[in-house]
Structure formats: structure tokens, C-alpha cells
ZAMARGU-4260 file (C-alpha; in steps of 0.2 Angstrom, whole numbers, plus 5000, padded with zeros to 4 digits):
<rodrens>
0) 5206/5221/4816 | 5206/5240/4812 | 5200/5244/4829 | 5213/5233/4837 | 5227/5241/4826
5) 5220/5259/4831 | 5219/5255/4849 | 5236/5247/4850 | 5244/5261/4840 | 5235/5274/4850
10) 5241/5266/4866 | 5259/5265/4860 | 5258/5283/4854 | 5251/5289/4870 | 5265/5280/4880
15) 5278/5287/4869 | 5271/5304/4869 | 5270/5304/4888 | 5288/5299/4889 | 5293/5313/4876
20) 5283/5326/4885 | 5290/5321/4901 | 5308/5323/4894 | 5303/5340/4886 | 5296/5346/4902
25) 5312/5341/4911 | 5322/5350/4898 | 5311/5366/4899 | 5314/5366/4918 | 5333/5363/4915
30) 5333/5378/4903 | 5325/5389/4916 | 5338/5384/4929 | 5351/5388/4916 | 5344/5406/4914
35) 5344/5408/4933 | 5363/5403/4933 | 5366/5415/4919 | 5358/5429/4929 | 5369/5424/4944
40) 5385/5425/4933 | 5381/5440/4922 | 5369/5452/4931 | 5371/5449/4949 | 5388/5460/4950
45) 5381/5475/4941 | 5365/5475/4951 | 5375/5475/4967 | 5385/5490/4961 | 5369/5499/4956
50) 5361/5496/4973 | 5377/5501/4982 | 5378/5518/4974 | 5358/5519/4976 | 5356/5522/4957
55) 5338/5519/4957 | 5336/5522/4938 | 5350/5510/4934 | 5342/5497/4946 | 5326/5498/4938
60) 5333/5497/4920 | 5343/5481/4926 | 5327/5473/4933 | 5317/5477/4917 | 5331/5469/4907
65) 5329/5453/4918 | 5310/5452/4915 | 5313/5452/4896 | 5319/5435/4897 | 5307/5422/4891
70) 5303/5413/4907 | 5305/5429/4920 | 5289/5438/4924 | 5295/5447/4940 | 5311/5454/4947
75) 5314/5464/4963 | 5327/5470/4975 | 5325/5468/4994 | 5335/5478/5006 | 5336/5474/5024
80) 5321/5462/5021 | 5310/5475/5013 | 5306/5476/4994 | 5315/5492/4988 | 5313/5491/4969
85) 5302/5479/4959 | 5298/5477/4940 | 5284/5465/4933 | 5269/5456/4940 | 5270/5440/4951
90) 5261/5425/4943 | 5248/5417/4954 | 5251/5399/4949 | 5264/5388/4941 | 5279/5399/4946
95) 5297/5396/4948 | 5308/5407/4958 | 5326/5411/4964 | 5334/5422/4977 | 5352/5428/4975
100) 5361/5438/4989 | 5368/5455/4983 | 5386/5458/4990 | 5399/5472/4989 | 5418/5472/4992
105) 5422/5487/5003 | 5440/5489/5010 | 5443/5471/5008 | 5427/5465/5017 | 5412/5457/5008
110) 5396/5466/5013 | 5378/5459/5010 | 5368/5474/5004 | 5352/5466/4998 | 5343/5452/4989
115) 5338/5449/4971 | 5322/5440/4969 | 5317/5433/4952 | 5300/5424/4949 | 5296/5415/4933
120) 5280/5406/4926 | 5278/5389/4917 | 5263/5394/4906 | 5274/5396/4891 | 5282/5379/4895
125) 5264/5372/4896 | 5259/5380/4879 | 5274/5374/4870 | 5271/5356/4877 | 5253/5356/4873
130) 5257/5361/4855 | 5270/5348/4854 | 5257/5335/4861 | 5244/5340/4848 | 5256/5339/4834
135) 5262/5322/4840 | 5245/5315/4842 | 5239/5321/4825 | 5254/5314/4816 | 5253/5297/4825
140) 5234/5296/4822 | 5236/5299/4804 | 5249/5287/4803 | 5239/5274/4813 | 5224/5276/4802
145) 5234/5274/4786 | 5242/5258/4793 | 5226/5251/4799 | 5217/5254/4782 | 5232/5246/4773
150) 5232/5231/4785 | 5214/5229/4782 | 5217/5230/4763 | 5231/5217/4765 | 5221/5205/4776
155) 5205/5205/4765 | 5216/5203/4749 | 5227/5190/4756 | 5216/5181/4769 | 5198/5188/4772
160) 5190/5184/4755 | 5196/5166/4756 | 5189/5165/4774 | 5172/5171/4767 | 5173/5158/4754
165) 5176/5145/4767 | 5161/5151/4777 | 5150/5150/4761 | 5156/5133/4758 | 5152/5127/4776
170) 5134/5135/4774 | 5131/5126/4757 | 5139/5109/4764 | 5124/5107/4776 | 5112/5109/4762
175) 5119/5101/4746 | 5123/5083/4746 | 5135/5083/4730 | 5144/5099/4734 | 5162/5098/4727
180) 5177/5099/4738 | 5183/5117/4743 | 5196/5125/4731 | 5206/5142/4734 | 5202/5153/4719
185) 5218/5163/4719 | 5233/5165/4707 | 5249/5156/4711 | 5266/5159/4705 | 5278/5146/4700
190) 5287/5148/4716 | 5272/5147/4727 | 5274/5137/4743 | 5258/5130/4752 | 5254/5142/4766
195) 5241/5142/4780 | 5226/5144/4769 | 5231/5129/4759 | 5233/5119/4775 | 5216/5125/4781
200) 5208/5121/4764 | 5216/5104/4765 | 5210/5101/4783 | 5192/5107/4778 | 5192/5094/4763
205) 5198/5080/4774 | 5184/5084/4787 | 5171/5085/4773 | 5177/5067/4767 | 5177/5061/4785
210) 5159/5068/4788 | 5153/5061/4772 | 5160/5043/4776 | 5152/5045/4793 | 5136/5051/4786
215) 5135/5036/4774 | 5139/5025/4789 | 5125/5033/4799 | 5113/5032/4784 | 5117/5013/4783
220) 5114/5011/4802 | 5098/5021/4801 | 5092/5011/4787 | 5096/4995/4797 | 5087/5001/4812
225) 5072/5007/4802 | 5071/4991/4793 | 5075/4980/4808 | 5063/4966/4812 | 5066/4970/4831
230) 5059/4985/4839 | 5072/4998/4844 | 5070/5012/4857 | 5082/5026/4861 | 5081/5036/4877
235) 5090/5051/4884 | 5102/5050/4899 | 5087/5051/4911 | 5078/5036/4903 | 5065/5046/4893
240) 5061/5040/4875 | 5067/5050/4861 | 5066/5038/4846 | 5057/5022/4841 | 5058/5013/4825
245) 5043/5007/4814 | 5044/4989/4820 | 5041/4996/4838 | 5026/5005/4831 | 5020/4990/4822
250) 5021/4978/4837 | 5015/4990/4851 | 5004/5001/4841 | 5012/5017/4849 | 5020/5030/4838
255) 5034/5041/4843 | 5022/5055/4847 | 5013/5043/4859 | 5028/5039/4869 | 5040/5053/4867
260) 5047/5059/4884 | 5040/5043/4893 | 5049/5030/4902 | 5050/5013/4894 | 5043/5005/4910
265) 5027/5014/4908 | 5023/5003/4893 | 5023/4987/4903 | 5009/4994/4914 | 5015/4986/4930
270) 5019/4969/4921 | 5037/4970/4927 | 5041/4966/4945 | 5049/4980/4955 | 5064/4970/4960
275) 5067/4966/4941 | 5066/4985/4937 | 5078/4989/4950 | 5090/4975/4944 | 5089/4982/4926
280) 5093/5000/4931 | 5107/4994/4943 | 5115/4985/4928 | 5114/4998/4914 | 5118/5013/4926
285) 5134/5005/4930 | 5138/5003/4911 | 5133/4985/4909 | 5120/4977/4897 | 5105/4969/4904
290) 5096/4955/4894 | 5081/4945/4898 | 5062/4942/4894 | 5049/4954/4899 | 5030/4956/4897
295) 5023/4972/4888 | 5006/4979/4884 | 5002/4986/4867 | 4991/5001/4864 | 4976/4990/4861
300) 4979/4982/4878 | 4986/4965/4871 | 4999/4957/4882 | 5015/4951/4873 | 5032/4944/4877
305) 5048/4952/4872 | 5066/4947/4872 | 5074/4963/4879 | 5092/4969/4878 | 5096/4986/4886
310) 5113/4995/4886 | 5120/5012/4888 | 5128/5023/4875 | 5144/5032/4881 | 5152/5048/4875
315) 5171/5049/4873 | 5173/5053/4891 | 5164/5037/4896 | 5148/5047/4902 | 5131/5039/4898
320) 5122/5050/4886 | 5109/5038/4879 | 5101/5021/4883 | 5096/5009/4868 | 5083/4995/4870
325) 5082/4982/4857 | 5067/4971/4859 | 5061/4955/4849 | 5043/4949/4850 | 5044/4931/4856
330) 5025/4929/4860 | 5023/4915/4848 | 5039/4906/4854 | 5033/4908/4872 | 5016/4901/4867
335) 5025/4886/4859 | 5036/4884/4875 | 5020/4885/4886 | 5011/4872/4875 | 5026/4860/4875
340) 5028/4863/4894 | 5010/4859/4896 | 5011/4844/4885 | 5026/4838/4895 | 5017/4840/4912
345) 4998/4838/4909 | 4988/4823/4903 | 4981/4827/4886 | 4963/4819/4889 | 4959/4826/4906
350) 4970/4841/4907 | 4976/4835/4924 | 4995/4835/4929 | 5003/4819/4923 | 5015/4807/4932
355) 5030/4819/4930 | 5022/4834/4937 | 5014/4824/4951 | 5031/4818/4957 | 5037/4836/4957
360) 5021/4842/4967 | 5024/4828/4980 | 5042/4833/4982 | 5037/4851/4984 | 5024/4847/4997
365) 5036/4836/5007 | 5048/4851/5008 | 5034/4862/5014 | 5028/4849/5026 | 5045/4847/5034
370) 5047/4865/5037 | 5029/4868/5044 | 5029/4851/5054 | 5014/4844/5045 | 5009/4829/5034
375) 5007/4825/5015 | 4993/4813/5010 | 4995/4803/4994 | 4980/4794/4987 | 4981/4781/4973
380) 4964/4779/4965 | 4959/4766/4953 | 4941/4765/4945 | 4933/4748/4948 | 4928/4738/4933
385) 4933/4752/4921 | 4940/4739/4908 | 4922/4732/4906 | 4916/4749/4901 | 4930/4751/4888
390) 4927/4733/4881 | 4908/4734/4881 | 4904/4753/4877 | 4920/4758/4867 | 4935/4768/4871
395) 4927/4784/4866 | 4914/4782/4880 | 4928/4777/4892 | 4937/4793/4888 | 4922/4803/4892
400) 4920/4794/4908 | 4938/4797/4913 | 4935/4816/4909 | 4920/4817/4920 | 4928/4807/4934
405) 4943/4819/4933 | 4930/4834/4936 | 4922/4825/4951 | 4939/4822/4959 | 4944/4840/4957
410) 4927/4845/4965 | 4932/4835/4981 | 4948/4844/4985 | 4955/4861/4990 | 4963/4873/4979
415) 4980/4869/4985 | 4978/4850/4982 | 4982/4841/4966 | 4973/4828/4956 | 4984/4819/4943
420) 4981/4806/4930 | 4995/4792/4930 | 4988/4783/4915 | 4973/4773/4910 | 4960/4774/4925
425) 4973/4777/4938 | 4973/4794/4947 | 4983/4802/4961 | 4977/4814/4974 | 4990/4824/4983
430) 4985/4833/4999 | 4999/4845/5006 | 4999/4854/5023 | 4988/4841/5032 | 4988/4844/5051
435) 4977/4830/5056 | 4979/4813/5047 | 4961/4809/5050 | 4956/4822/5037 | 4963/4810/5024
440) 4949/4798/5028 | 4936/4812/5026 | 4943/4816/5009 | 4943/4798/5004 | 4925/4796/5009
445) 4920/4811/5000 | 4929/4805/4984 | 4921/4788/4985 | 4904/4796/4988 | 4907/4807/4972
450) 4912/4793/4962 | 4898/4782/4967 | 4885/4794/4960 | 4878/4789/4943 | 4887/4795/4927
455) 4876/4801/4912 | 4885/4799/4896 | 4877/4799/4879 | 4860/4795/4886 | 4867/4781/4896
460) 4867/4780/4915 | 4883/4772/4921 | 4888/4767/4939 | 4906/4765/4943 | 4916/4764/4960
465) 4934/4767/4965 | 4947/4759/4976 | 4959/4771/4985 | 4976/4767/4993 | 4982/4780/5006
470) 5000/4783/5012 | 5006/4798/5022 | 5022/4808/5023 | 5033/4807/5034 | 5026/4792/5043
475) 5027/4780/5029 | 5042/4786/5019 | 5052/4802/5014 | 5053/4797/4995 | 5040/4802/4982
480) 5043/4785/4973 | 5041/4775/4989 | 5025/4785/4994 | 5018/4781/4977 | 5022/4763/4978
485) 5015/4762/4996 | 4999/4770/4990 | 4998/4758/4975 | 5000/4743/4987 | 4986/4750/4999
490) 4975/4753/4983 | 4976/4734/4979 | 4972/4730/4997 | 4957/4741/4996 | 4952/4732/4980
495) 4954/4715/4989 | 4942/4721/5002 | 4929/4725/4989 | 4924/4739/4978 | 4920/4757/4984
500) 4933/4757/4998 | 4949/4764/5004 | 4964/4757/5013 | 4979/4765/5023 | 4996/4758/5020
505) 5000/4759/5039 | 4990/4745/5047 | 4987/4755/5063 | 4979/4769/5054 | 4970/4757/5043
510) 4962/4749/5058 | 4958/4766/5065 | 4950/4771/5049 | 4940/4755/5048 | 4934/4758/5066
515) 4929/4775/5062 | 4920/4769/5047 | 4910/4757/5057 | 4906/4770/5070 | 4900/4782/5057
520) 4889/4769/5049 | 4881/4765/5065 | 4880/4784/5070 | 4870/4788/5055 | 4856/4777/5061
525) 4858/4780/5080 | 4844/4794/5081 | 4831/4784/5071 | 4835/4769/5081 | 4833/4778/5097
530) 4850/4774/5103 | 4854/4792/5109 | 4850/4796/5127 | 4852/4813/5136 | 4859/4812/5154
535) 4859/4826/5166 | 4872/4831/5179 | 4866/4843/5193 | 4873/4860/5196 | 4873/4865/5214
540) 4873/4881/5223 | 4890/4882/5232 | 4882/4890/5248 | 4865/4882/5250 | 4868/4865/5241
545) 4852/4867/5231 | 4851/4860/5214 | 4849/4876/5202 | 4853/4868/5185 | 4855/4852/5175
550) 4868/4850/5162 | 4862/4839/5148 | 4875/4827/5142 | 4873/4816/5126 | 4876/4797/5128
555) 4875/4784/5114 | 4872/4765/5118 | 4874/4755/5102 | 4869/4736/5101 | 4884/4732/5092
560) 4897/4744/5098 | 4891/4746/5116 | 4893/4762/5125 | 4903/4774/5114 | 4912/4788/5122
565) 4906/4806/5117 | 4924/4811/5115 | 4924/4798/5100 | 4907/4800/5092 | 4904/4819/5094
570) 4919/4825/5084 | 4914/4812/5071 | 4897/4819/5070 | 4905/4836/5067 | 4915/4830/5053
575) 4901/4820/5044 | 4888/4834/5046 | 4877/4824/5059 | 4880/4837/5073 | 4865/4848/5067
580) 4851/4835/5068 | 4859/4828/5084 | 4861/4845/5091 | 4843/4849/5087 | 4837/4833/5096
585) 4847/4837/5111 | 4840/4854/5113 | 4822/4848/5110 | 4824/4834/5122 | 4832/4844/5136
590) 4819/4858/5135 | 4804/4845/5135 | 4812/4835/5149 | 4815/4851/5160 | 4797/4856/5156
595) 4790/4839/5162 | 4800/4842/5179 | 4791/4858/5181 | 4774/4851/5176 | 4776/4838/5189
600) 4777/4851/5203 | 4796/4851/5205 | 4805/4867/5208 | 4810/4874/5191 | 4829/4872/5187
605) 4838/4878/5172 | 4844/4865/5159 | 4861/4868/5151 | 4864/4862/5133 | 4881/4862/5124
610) 4880/4870/5107 | 4892/4866/5093 | 4901/4878/5081 | 4892/4871/5066 | 4875/4875/5074
615) 4880/4893/5075 | 4888/4893/5058 | 4872/4886/5051 | 4864/4902/5055 | 4847/4895/5061
620) 4850/4892/5080 | 4841/4907/5085 | 4825/4902/5076 | 4827/4884/5082 | 4829/4889/5100
625) 4814/4900/5099 | 4804/4886/5090 | 4809/4873/5104 | 4805/4885/5118 | 4787/4889/5111
630) 4784/4870/5107 | 4790/4864/5124 | 4783/4879/5134 | 4799/4881/5144 | 4803/4899/5149
635) 4818/4906/5141 | 4827/4910/5157 | 4826/4891/5161 | 4837/4887/5146 | 4856/4890/5146
640) 4867/4888/5130 | 4885/4883/5133 | 4898/4888/5120 | 4917/4885/5120 | 4930/4898/5116
645) 4934/4890/5099 | 4917/4898/5092 | 4924/4915/5096 | 4941/4914/5088 | 4936/4921/5071
650) 4928/4936/5080 | 4914/4935/5066 | 4901/4948/5068 | 4887/4936/5065 | 4892/4926/5080
655) 4890/4941/5091 | 4874/4945/5083 | 4867/4928/5087 | 4873/4929/5105 | 4865/4946/5107
660) 4848/4939/5100 | 4848/4925/5112 | 4852/4936/5127 | 4838/4948/5122 | 4826/4932/5121
665) 4831/4929/5140 | 4841/4913/5136 | 4856/4912/5147 | 4874/4910/5139 | 4889/4902/5147
670) 4906/4900/5142 | 4912/4882/5145 | 4930/4875/5149 | 4936/4893/5152 | 4955/4894/5153
675) 4959/4879/5142 | 4959/4887/5125 | 4964/4904/5119 | 4956/4913/5133 | 4954/4931/5131
680) 4947/4944/5143 | 4940/4952/5127 | 4927/4938/5126 | 4920/4941/5143 | 4919/4960/5140
685) 4912/4959/5122 | 4900/4945/5122 | 4884/4944/5133 | 4889/4930/5145 | 4879/4926/5161
690) 4890/4911/5167 | 4908/4906/5167 | 4913/4888/5170 | 4930/4884/5176 | 4937/4869/5168
695) 4939/4853/5179 | 4958/4853/5175 | 4960/4868/5186 | 4948/4862/5199 | 4956/4845/5201
700) 4973/4852/5208 | 4967/4867/5218 | 4973/4858/5234 | 4989/4851/5228 | 4995/4864/5215
705) 4997/4882/5221 | 4997/4888/5203 | 4980/4880/5199 | 4973/4887/5215 | 4979/4904/5211
710) 4972/4903/5194 | 4955/4897/5200 | 4954/4911/5213 | 4959/4924/5200 | 4946/4918/5188
715) 4932/4919/5201 | 4937/4936/5206 | 4938/4942/5188 | 4921/4935/5184 | 4913/4943/5198
720) 4920/4960/5194 | 4912/4957/5177 | 4895/4953/5185 | 4897/4934/5179 | 4891/4919/5189
725) 4905/4906/5191 | 4903/4887/5190 | 4917/4875/5195 | 4917/4859/5185 | 4924/4842/5191
730) 4922/4845/5210 | 4925/4828/5218 | 4931/4831/5236 | 4925/4842/5250 | 4942/4850/5251
735) 4940/4856/5233 | 4923/4862/5237 | 4928/4871/5253 | 4943/4880/5244 | 4931/4886/5230
740) 4918/4891/5243 | 4931/4901/5252 | 4935/4910/5236 | 4917/4915/5232 | 4912/4902/5219
745) 4894/4903/5215 | 4890/4885/5209 | 4898/4868/5208 | 4896/4853/5197 | 4905/4836/5199
750) 4905/4818/5206 | 4904/4825/5224 | 4886/4828/5221 | 4882/4816/5207 | 4887/4808/5191
755) 4877/4811/5175 | 4860/4802/5177 | 4845/4799/5166 | 4830/4810/5167 | 4821/4799/5179
760) 4836/4798/5190 | 4837/4817/5190 | 4819/4818/5195 | 4823/4807/5210 | 4838/4819/5214
765) 4825/4833/5214 | 4813/4823/5225 | 4827/4819/5237 | 4831/4838/5238 | 4812/4841/5241
770) 4811/4828/5255 | 4828/4833/5264 | 4827/4851/5261 | 4843/4853/5252 | 4859/4844/5247
775) 4869/4855/5258 | 4873/4840/5270 | 4883/4832/5256 | 4897/4844/5258 | 4899/4840/5276
780) 4901/4821/5274 | 4915/4811/5268 | 4923/4813/5251 | 4917/4796/5246 | 4899/4801/5248
785) 4890/4805/5232 | 4872/4806/5226 | 4873/4794/5212 | 4859/4783/5203 | 4864/4765/5204
</rodrens>
């Protein structure tokens, strides 16, 4: 304040002094001008008289008299432009001057006889002004200092000491809880009116009361948070944790030091889905409150459930400054809910889905099947004569039997399938996503086989069978209730047919299943009953007409069923696992037969054998072929293994390794039915094929269909570029043969030359070739001519 007073007073003083000095300076110049005017009026005439009479002494005296004036330093008289008389010294700076013409009246005429020059200096003026400035500044400085000190004294006495008291009170207020309210310690007269200090003191005391009330509220709030049964977390505006209450530490095991500065999401350890986290942040960043249930992980690694409410804390401007999370541990409640949900949806004895959940699974499977254009199979299973077990051995043993039966049923199905218990000894099997309805029959047989095995319970060996009713969506119904009823009806039909059987609700499918069951039953004994035969169809060189190979084709002649088509029994053998022993028999028979032809002096021909996918998946085909070749004595190059494109779809490394091993052994490898499946040029380049066989569906229409003709020609050309021999299957006419010959086909196979014949019939074909030179003449005859065994 003193500095401010001094500065302000000094500025005012300087401004006033500058104005005053300016005025005095103008006055001094005015005085000099007055002296010059006085000289004009009082001295100019006498000087002119002295100059006229050339009184040199008088002129000099007059000039000296002029220099004695306070502001005149130099005076001179110029005559005819030249200085004639001069007194004093001309100043070299800060000068003022005046020139007066000297005139004289002679005979009535005014004559100019010279010029009076007067030069003065401003030094005296400046000295006087400087003395005045110093005096003014000193006086005003003394006055300003006295005023400042007096003002400081008044300020401190009237205001400053009370402000210091307020400052000390504020310092003590933050440290002392029971500090009394502030009071101004000053004397008051009877006429004293409240002034600014009184208002300030009253405002300070009001603020103190307000802060103490808020402090009490905060203390209550803090105590509430600290003692809350819910865990509370507080974060900054960026979502970093800055506070946790004791309940949070008790539940999670984390202290504030453990989690300070971390994000709450880090405590869930990836248990919250990304889309849920994004939804939470979108809600709270927009000022809303998010509530829901989340999983968290404690410091010890335990997973627990929390009911979470997250909201922002806003300042007075509506800006987010904090986020608060209030969490309640609901792990026990969730456990109870899951237990109740499980009890509501699962059977208490077998832990299988109950009727309620089974209906839901059927409904879900139907929705998926409708979208993916597939089937849902529902099987109703009832244990035969289960009541006798309960009546004779007791319900406890009956319950154990049901538990074991449930385990066996689960072992018969896929992960995505469902086994449910409807009650008593009734079970339900739901098979979603079924592409081929025949698969339902396979599962049913698998279940019957599993249930027919003996049960060992409490030292007892029990045998029990099952009856299964089968219904299919969407063929039979689009209602879960009706499907269940259909399966129940079919189950009773199965019971009526005898134990350990199944029955389809649709009569057509049921008849097909019965036929397949009969074929399966006969097929299982076909090999041991010597019902299987191997026929051979010649493969002929397309140019020479010579027989170069024989494809072994499996035939089955059953006393009951008659001749069964390979298209019927081969897929069935694949499904029931008989293809491996049958395939081994075919391989062994073909090699031995081909070797007998050679041993009888006939020209060696290759024998071609189809290999199934299961033979390759089994992993023993290389050892089996090596063993058969050694056993039969047939050279490896006389054996050709035919595979289909389906074997190559998985692109399994073990398949390629098997084919490479066979190639290194010298066994020829051909790809059959090329062009009908998922044909890929990668197969021809990647695998060690020797022969490519064009499917008969292309050969059949090469004459009438330009597209098939172009495809056949393209396949031949492409195969030759890859160093492969090409066989055309299903050649029946000479026109077909000639077209294929014209396009460079290597070998042909078909009814034009011969149908498949027995081993003896094939020997006669070889003998016919030997006696006639070749079969080349066949292609020159009519289309109806074939070499067929009758």
C-alpha cells in the first residue's frame, strides 16, 4: 500500500511539476521578450543618436549598459552590414536574440544608419527552473512519505490487524475441530454502526457453520460408505480407481494400494464381454447410470458374481469429475438361482434334461433345421420289462439301473445331441442337424446294442433291452408336442414287434429301415457263407484293342435276398464297419486271381481294386497291400488302387503319405469318377496319380451333348499334360469310342467290350485275345456286338 501511495503520489507530483515548469519556462521566455521590448522603446533612440554622431565611447557605454541586464550576454552595432562596435561574449548554446534597425530623422527623412544586435542566454532560466524542480520534488516527496506512513498506520490500526486475525483464524480452522466462531476484538462506541469488517466477520462465521454442517454430512456419508455391506469404488474422470471401501477389500482381497490407478475392468480379468464393456462406457459417459450383473475375479483367483451399478459424479457445470461403482456380492444368490434352474430343467436322479428342457431343445433344433434345411430326429425310448426289476430287486437297484442306462445313452450320441428323461424308464433322444435320415437308424442300432450289454449292479448281472420309437422333423410334424406323441406311438409299435427293436413313425421309412436291417443281418454273414464274388471288367487299350487291365467289382448273391446291388450293400458296409474285412477280402482275392492268370501262361494284366475311405483312415492299408502282394506273389506294378475324390477333401497329410508310400512300392494309383465330385486340379498336381478315369456320365453323351464332349476332350488333354493315362468308363458304342480315340484317350472300359464277368469268364476273354490276336476288331463291328459271358 505504501509503495502504491508513493508511486501514485510521485506520478501526480511529476505531472504537476512538469506542468508548473512548463508554465514557468513560458513565463521566463515572456520576461525576456519584455526586456527586448523595453530596449526597443527606451534604448534604441539614444543608441541611434550616438551612432549618428559617431560617438564611439558613448556607443560602447550604451552597449555595456544593455549587457548588464539579467538575460543579455552580448550587444553589438552593425553598420552597413559590418560589426562596428560589440560588447560581451556570444553564448554558444541555448541563446535568444533580437535585431533592431537604427534610424535617424534628417531633414524630414528617416534614414537607416545601422542595426542593433542583442543576444541573450537561457542558462539562468534553466538554473532557476532546476532549483524550482528540486524544491518541488523534495517538498512533495516529504509530503508523500508522511501521507504514506500515516495511511499505513491508519490501515493497520483500523483494518490490517483484524485481517491478520482473520488469517490466523483460517489457519487454525483447518486444524482445530472445536474452534469458536470468529470475533473482532475492537472497541466499539455506543454509536458504532456495523461496517465492512463486521460484514466480513459475519460472512466468515456463516461459511464456518456451513462447512461444519457439510463436514458432518460428509462424515456421515463416509461412515456410511465405510460400513456399507456393498463394495464401493471411486474413480477419477479417466476411470482410474482412487478409492475403495473396506467391503471391497474384504470381498475381493485387493487393498487400495493394489488397485490405485487401475481400471475397474482389469479386476474382471476378461470375464466381461467386450460388447458389454462398450455398452457400460457409452451409458456412463453420456451421463446415465448402468446397472447389471457381472463376474469378477478376486485376488486369490476366485470367481464371484456382483450386482453392479455405475454412474458419473458431476460438478456444478455438469462436467464428469468422478465415477462411482456400487457392487453387491450376489454369488450365493446366483448359486441358488442356478440350483433352482437346474432343478427345474434336469432330472434329479440321472442329471439328464427333463421334459421341460427337452421340449425347449426340440423347439431350438427345429428353428435351426428350418434355417439350415436339415432334419431333427426325436427318439422315444422305453426300457423293456423294467417294472420286473423294480418289483423283484427293489426301487434302489432300479434307480441304479436308470443311472447306468443314462450313461450308456449319453455315450451313444454326439456332443450337440440331447438325452432327456421323461420319467420312470422313459427317455428321449434329440438329434439336431441331421442331413441324412438314415443316420437315425444307425444311432438307434447303436443305442440298442449298448442297452443289450449286461449291467453289473451290486454284484448282480442284469440284462435289459429297449424299444425305440423314431419320428422326424419336418416330415412327420412341425410341433414338438406332436413329434413327441408320434415317437411315443412308434415306440409302442416297436414293443409290439418284440423287445430290442425300433420303429419309425412314417411307414415308408419304417419299411426301409426294416429292409436295411434285414440286409445288414445277412451281410454280416455273407463273407463267411461265401456269398461274395469278385467279377472283372476288362480295360482295353484304345488303339490296339488289347486287354491291359481288369477292374475287380464286388458282387453279392444271397440265398434269401437274391442278387443285391453294390449301390445298396457297399454304403451299408461302410456304415456298420464291415467295409474293412470285405475290402481286405476283395484285395486279396483280386491279387490271387490275377496271379493265377499269369501262372497259367496268360499275358500279365493289371488288376484294379477300389479302396474305401475307411481303409485309408484305418491306417493299415499300406501294410495290408504289402502283405497281400508278398503272399500272392503278384508284382506291385500289376496292382492298381482306385480312390475317389471324397478321400482327398480333408487334405489330410496322412492320406498323402499313404499314397506316396504306395507309389514308392510300385503300386499304380488311379482317381476314379473324375469330374463328378469336388474336382480340383490341385489333386492331380499334389498326389502321385498314374491314371485318371473319366466318369461314364460324361462319356455317355459325348456324341449328343457338346458340353460333355468338350469336357471329356479337355480332361484328356489336361491329364496328358500332367503325364497321366486316361481311362474312359461306360463306353457302349463305337461312336463314343471313335470320339475318345480322336481326342487321344489311352484306355476304354465298358459294355462295348464286356460286362463284368467272373474270374473264369475273364480267363476266356484273355484266351480269346490270345487266339484272335486282339479285341481291336470289336470296335469295327456294330454297336450291338459285345464280348460278354452268357
